[in-house]
C-alpha positions in Angstrom: -30.1 157.0 -59.8 -32.5 154.8 -57.8 -31.7 151.9 -55.2 -31.9 149.2 -57.6 -29.4 150.8 -60.0 -26.9 151.3 -57.1 -27.0 147.6 -56.2 -26.6 147.1 -59.8 -23.3 149.7 -60.1 -22.0 147.9 -56.8 -22.4 144.4 -58.4 -20.5 145.4 -61.3 -17.5 147.2 -59.7 -17.0 144.2 -57.5 -17.0 141.6 -60.2 -14.9 143.5 -62.6 -11.9 142.7 -60.3 -9.4 139.8 -61.1 -10.3 136.9 -59.8 -7.8 134.7 -58.1 -7.4 131.4 -56.2 -7.5 131.9 -52.4 -7.3 130.4 -49.0 -6.3 131.6 -45.8 -9.1 132.6 -43.5 -8.4 135.9 -41.3 -11.4 138.2 -40.5 -14.4 138.7 -42.5 -14.7 142.5 -41.5 -11.1 143.3 -42.5 -12.0 147.0 -42.0 -13.0 146.9 -38.3 -9.3 146.1 -37.1 -7.8 148.1 -40.0 -4.5 148.4 -38.4 -3.9 144.6 -39.0 -4.3 145.0 -42.6 -2.0 147.8 -43.0 -0.1 149.9 -40.2 -0.2 153.1 -42.1 -4.0 153.0 -41.3 -3.2 153.8 -37.8 -4.9 157.0 -36.6 -7.1 156.7 -40.0 -10.5 157.9 -38.6 -12.8 160.9 -37.6 -12.1 161.8 -33.8 -9.4 161.9 -31.5 -9.3 158.3 -30.2 -11.0 155.0 -31.1 -11.4 151.5 -29.6 -12.2 148.3 -31.8 -13.5 144.9 -30.7 -13.8 142.0 -33.0 -14.8 138.5 -31.9 -15.6 135.9 -34.4 -17.0 132.1 -34.2 -15.5 130.1 -36.9 -16.4 126.5 -37.9 -15.2 124.2 -41.0 -16.6 121.0 -42.0 -13.8 120.0 -44.5 -13.8 116.3 -46.2 -10.1 116.4 -45.8 -9.8 117.7 -42.2 -13.0 116.7 -40.9 -14.8 119.1 -38.5 -12.9 122.0 -36.6 -14.1 125.2 -34.8 -11.9 128.2 -33.3 -12.6 131.6 -31.9 -11.0 134.8 -32.8 -10.7 137.8 -30.4 -9.1 141.2 -31.5 -8.8 144.6 -29.6 -7.4 147.8 -31.0 -6.9 151.1 -29.6 -5.4 154.0 -31.8 -5.4 157.9 -31.2 -4.1 161.0 -32.9 -1.4 163.6 -32.1 -0.6 166.7 -34.0 -2.7 169.1 -36.1 -5.2 167.1 -37.8 -8.2 168.8 -39.5 -11.3 169.0 -37.1 -13.8 170.4 -39.6 -15.4 167.1 -39.8 -13.6 164.5 -41.4 -13.1 166.2 -45.1 -10.1 166.9 -47.0 -10.3 170.6 -47.0 -8.9 172.8 -44.1 -11.0 174.9 -42.0 -10.1 178.6 -42.1 -8.3 180.2 -38.8 -11.5 182.3 -37.4 -8.7 183.8 -34.9 -6.6 185.3 -37.5 -5.5 188.7 -36.8 -7.0 191.8 -38.6 -3.4 193.5 -38.8 -1.6 192.8 -42.0 1.8 192.6 -40.2 0.7 190.5 -37.6 -1.1 188.0 -40.0 2.2 187.8 -41.8 3.9 186.6 -38.3 1.1 184.3 -38.0 1.6 182.8 -41.3 5.4 182.1 -40.1 4.3 179.9 -37.5 3.4 176.9 -39.2 -0.1 176.7 -38.4 -1.4 174.9 -41.5 -3.0 171.6 -40.7 -0.7 169.5 -42.8 -0.6 166.3 -41.0 -0.7 164.6 -38.0 0.6 161.2 -36.0 -1.3 158.2 -35.2 -0.4 155.8 -32.6 -2.2 152.3 -31.8 -1.9 149.2 -29.9 -3.5 145.8 -31.0 -4.1 142.4 -29.0 -5.2 139.5 -31.1 -5.9 136.1 -30.1 -7.2 132.7 -31.6 -7.9 129.3 -30.3 -10.6 126.7 -29.1 -10.8 124.0 -26.4 -10.5 121.2 -28.9 -7.8 122.8 -31.1 -4.3 122.0 -30.7 -2.9 125.4 -31.9 -3.5 128.7 -30.0 -1.6 132.0 -30.7 -1.6 135.4 -29.1 -0.2 138.6 -30.7 0.5 142.1 -29.1 1.3 144.8 -31.6 2.2 148.7 -31.6 2.4 150.9 -34.5 3.0 154.4 -35.3 2.0 156.4 -38.4 2.6 159.6 -40.2 -0.3 161.2 -41.9 0.0 164.0 -44.7 -2.3 166.3 -46.4 -1.2 167.1 -49.8 -2.7 170.2 -51.2 -6.6 170.5 -50.6 -7.6 166.7 -51.9 -4.8 164.8 -51.6 -3.7 162.7 -48.5 -1.0 159.9 -47.9 0.5 158.2 -45.1 3.2 155.8 -43.8 3.4 153.4 -40.8 5.3 151.1 -39.0 4.4 148.0 -36.6 6.3 145.7 -34.2 4.3 142.6 -33.1 5.4 139.9 -30.3 3.6 136.5 -31.5 3.3 133.6 -28.9 2.1 130.3 -29.9 1.3 127.0 -28.6 0.7 123.5 -29.6 -1.0 120.9 -27.6 -2.2 117.9 -29.4 -3.9 116.5 -26.4 -6.2 119.1 -26.4 -7.7 117.6 -29.6 -7.0 117.6 -33.3 -9.7 120.0 -34.7 -7.6 121.9 -36.9 -8.2 123.4 -40.3 -6.0 126.1 -41.8 -9.2 127.9 -43.5 -10.2 129.0 -39.9 -6.8 129.3 -38.4 -5.4 132.8 -37.4 -2.1 132.2 -39.2 1.3 133.2 -37.7 1.9 129.9 -36.6 1.2 127.1 -39.4 2.2 123.7 -38.7 3.4 120.9 -40.4 1.3 118.5 -42.6 -1.0 115.8 -40.9 -1.6 117.8 -38.0 -5.0 116.1 -37.6 -3.6 112.6 -37.1 -3.5 111.6 -33.7 -0.7 108.9 -33.8 1.3 110.9 -31.3 0.6 113.8 -28.7 3.3 116.4 -29.5 3.5 119.7 -27.5 5.7 122.8 -28.6 5.6 126.8 -28.2 7.3 129.5 -30.1 7.6 133.2 -29.9 9.0 135.7 -31.9 9.3 139.5 -33.0 7.6 140.5 -36.3 8.0 143.7 -38.2 5.5 145.4 -40.8 5.5 148.4 -42.9 3.0 150.0 -44.7 1.8 153.5 -47.0 -1.2 154.6 -48.6 -2.1 157.4 -50.9 -5.7 158.8 -51.9 -7.3 161.7 -53.4 -10.8 163.0 -52.7 -13.4 165.1 -54.8 -17.5 165.2 -54.5 -18.0 162.5 -57.1 -15.5 160.4 -56.2 -12.6 159.2 -53.7 -10.0 156.8 -54.5 -7.4 155.3 -52.0 -4.8 152.8 -52.2 -2.2 151.3 -50.0 0.2 148.4 -49.8 2.0 146.8 -46.9 4.9 144.4 -46.3 4.8 142.0 -43.4 7.5 139.4 -41.7 10.4 142.1 -42.9 13.0 140.0 -41.3 11.9 136.3 -41.5 10.8 135.3 -38.3 11.2 131.7 -37.3 7.8 130.6 -36.4 8.1 126.6 -36.2 6.3 125.5 -32.9 8.8 122.9 -32.5 11.9 125.3 -32.6 13.3 123.7 -35.4 15.2 127.0 -36.9 16.1 124.9 -39.9 12.7 124.1 -40.7 10.8 127.3 -41.5 10.6 131.0 -41.5 7.8 133.3 -42.4 8.2 134.5 -45.6 7.3 138.2 -46.7 3.5 138.4 -47.0 2.7 141.6 -49.5 -0.8 143.1 -49.0 -2.4 145.8 -51.0 -5.9 147.3 -50.9 -8.2 149.9 -52.9 -11.0 152.1 -51.4 -13.2 153.6 -53.7 -16.1 156.0 -52.9 -18.8 156.8 -55.4 -21.5 159.6 -55.4 -24.7 157.7 -56.3 -27.6 160.2 -55.2 -28.7 162.4 -52.3 -30.1 159.5 -50.2 -27.3 156.6 -50.6 -23.6 156.6 -51.2 -21.5 153.6 -52.0 -18.2 152.7 -50.7 -16.1 149.6 -52.2 -13.1 148.2 -51.1 -10.6 145.5 -52.4 -7.9 143.5 -50.3 -5.3 141.4 -51.8 -2.4 139.4 -50.2 0.0 137.2 -51.3 2.3 134.8 -49.0 6.0 134.7 -50.5 6.3 131.2 -49.0 3.4 129.9 -46.6 5.9 127.0 -45.3 9.2 126.3 -46.4 11.4 122.9 -45.4 14.1 121.0 -46.3 12.3 118.2 -46.0 10.3 116.8 -49.2 6.6 117.2 -48.4 5.5 115.8 -51.6 2.3 114.4 -50.4 1.2 117.8 -49.3 3.4 120.0 -51.6 0.4 122.1 -53.0 -0.6 123.4 -49.5 2.9 123.6 -47.5 5.2 124.5 -49.8 3.9 126.7 -52.4 2.8 130.4 -52.4 -0.7 131.5 -52.1 -2.7 134.4 -52.8 -6.1 135.9 -51.4 -8.5 138.4 -52.4 -11.3 139.9 -50.6 -14.1 142.4 -52.0 -16.9 144.2 -50.4 -19.2 147.0 -50.8 -21.1 149.0 -48.4 -24.0 151.6 -48.8 -24.6 154.5 -46.3 -27.2 157.0 -45.6 -26.7 160.5 -46.8 -27.2 163.0 -44.0 -29.2 160.8 -41.9 -32.2 162.5 -39.8 -31.8 160.3 -37.0 -28.9 159.5 -34.6 -29.4 155.9 -35.2 -29.0 154.4 -38.6 -28.8 150.9 -40.1 -25.9 150.7 -43.1 -25.6 147.4 -45.0 -23.2 145.9 -47.4 -22.0 142.5 -48.7 -18.4 141.0 -49.2 -17.1 138.3 -50.8 -13.8 136.2 -50.7 -12.6 135.3 -54.0 -16.1 135.0 -55.3 -16.5 131.6 -53.6 -18.2 133.0 -50.3 -20.7 135.5 -49.6 -20.9 137.7 -46.7 -23.8 139.9 -45.7 -22.6 142.7 -43.4 -24.4 145.3 -41.2 -23.6 148.5 -39.6 -25.4 150.1 -36.7 -24.6 153.5 -36.1 -25.4 155.1 -33.0 -24.7 158.9 -33.1 -20.8 159.8 -33.2 -19.8 157.2 -30.4 -20.9 153.8 -31.3 -20.7 151.3 -34.5 -22.1 147.7 -33.9 -21.2 145.7 -36.6 -22.4 142.0 -37.6 -21.3 139.6 -40.3 -21.8 136.0 -41.7 -19.6 134.4 -44.3 -20.7 131.3 -46.0 -19.3 129.2 -48.9 -21.3 129.6 -52.0 -20.4 126.0 -53.2 -18.0 124.1 -50.7 -18.8 120.9 -52.7 -16.8 122.3 -56.0 -14.5 124.7 -53.8 -13.5 122.5 -51.0 -10.9 124.8 -49.8 -14.0 127.0 -48.8 -15.9 125.1 -46.0 -15.7 127.7 -43.3 -18.7 129.5 -41.9 -17.8 132.8 -40.0 -20.0 134.8 -37.4 -18.5 138.1 -36.6 -19.7 141.0 -34.2 -17.6 144.3 -34.2 -17.9 147.0 -31.9 -16.4 150.2 -32.6 -16.4 153.2 -29.9 -15.2 156.8 -31.1 -14.1 159.7 -28.9 -13.9 163.2 -30.2 -15.8 162.3 -33.6 -16.9 165.3 -35.5 -19.8 164.1 -37.7 -21.9 160.6 -37.9 -21.1 158.2 -40.7 -23.3 159.7 -43.4 -23.0 163.4 -42.5 -21.2 165.3 -45.0 -20.5 161.8 -46.8 -18.9 163.0 -50.1 -16.5 165.2 -48.2 -15.2 162.6 -46.0 -11.8 161.0 -46.6 -11.9 158.3 -43.9 -13.9 155.0 -44.4 -12.3 152.7 -41.9 
């Protein structure tokens, strides 16, 4: 299969998914800080430890809200504990080269549970968004733990738990450059935030709990993985005016799929989909009929992407690439520069395809991601069709 056919296959895979209406920004590079997508992905990487840093500049020129800008900063650290497989990043356990020659000794060794059936992952995240002229800024500190299992030789699954402390501030004296499309979430505010009829201030902190799970299987021709998570488990109160009767964060359900296809001996393909749905983005006893579609109704969001990787690259420095889309109304070119086993440098730019028709999609997002790995066994493309981790 030549490269043009590879691109065609990728486009068909993406466009075959169900298209839904979406809003809400979050990251363009969803996989760079995977633990924010699903806590069960804590520790899902090749190596012993990993640090990820993602910085984004977002701007929006919405006819309704005017011009707005904000910056997003996310830092994540996670590591592994236990008997994880070290024979590259594949699903087949490495044979024990130190096995005893005596049959009785071998029997004793087998009773000591030396099988590499799973491991633990722990992680910590810090996330902040805000801007000098934006009335809202927020910070989130999260701790997560996950348990990963190997089921037989080519199947794997895991579960995760995450606890987050969120802190938000409202200060309308800073300015009115606010657009929910480029906001980081967690502290949605009341309607008409952009109007400067009064200078209101408020703050709020809360504790949030999220859970998640995933399951996957791997063969040389194909890998398929899917996961689901449930956020805002105990309905935390998020209202920046500290009005407990006004609002609670309703459950958010997120689901993802991860598909790896064998194309040829030069290029491999990874295709990812992410779907999330807010139970109620904002709930109030007041009647916000003037803005009910944006503040009282549930909403969905859909993200799809494809990445191309060089197979068994000869150089330690390789440039891989891909493109993503948000409900097929934005386009995100994506580049991933791999430097040996240690460094991944990523850049993406998200732009609306037709903001005049789809007014909810007026944001432009620049993001730079840096991933540092310790104890990694192989580079990104080496043994590509045996790998089980693509985060």
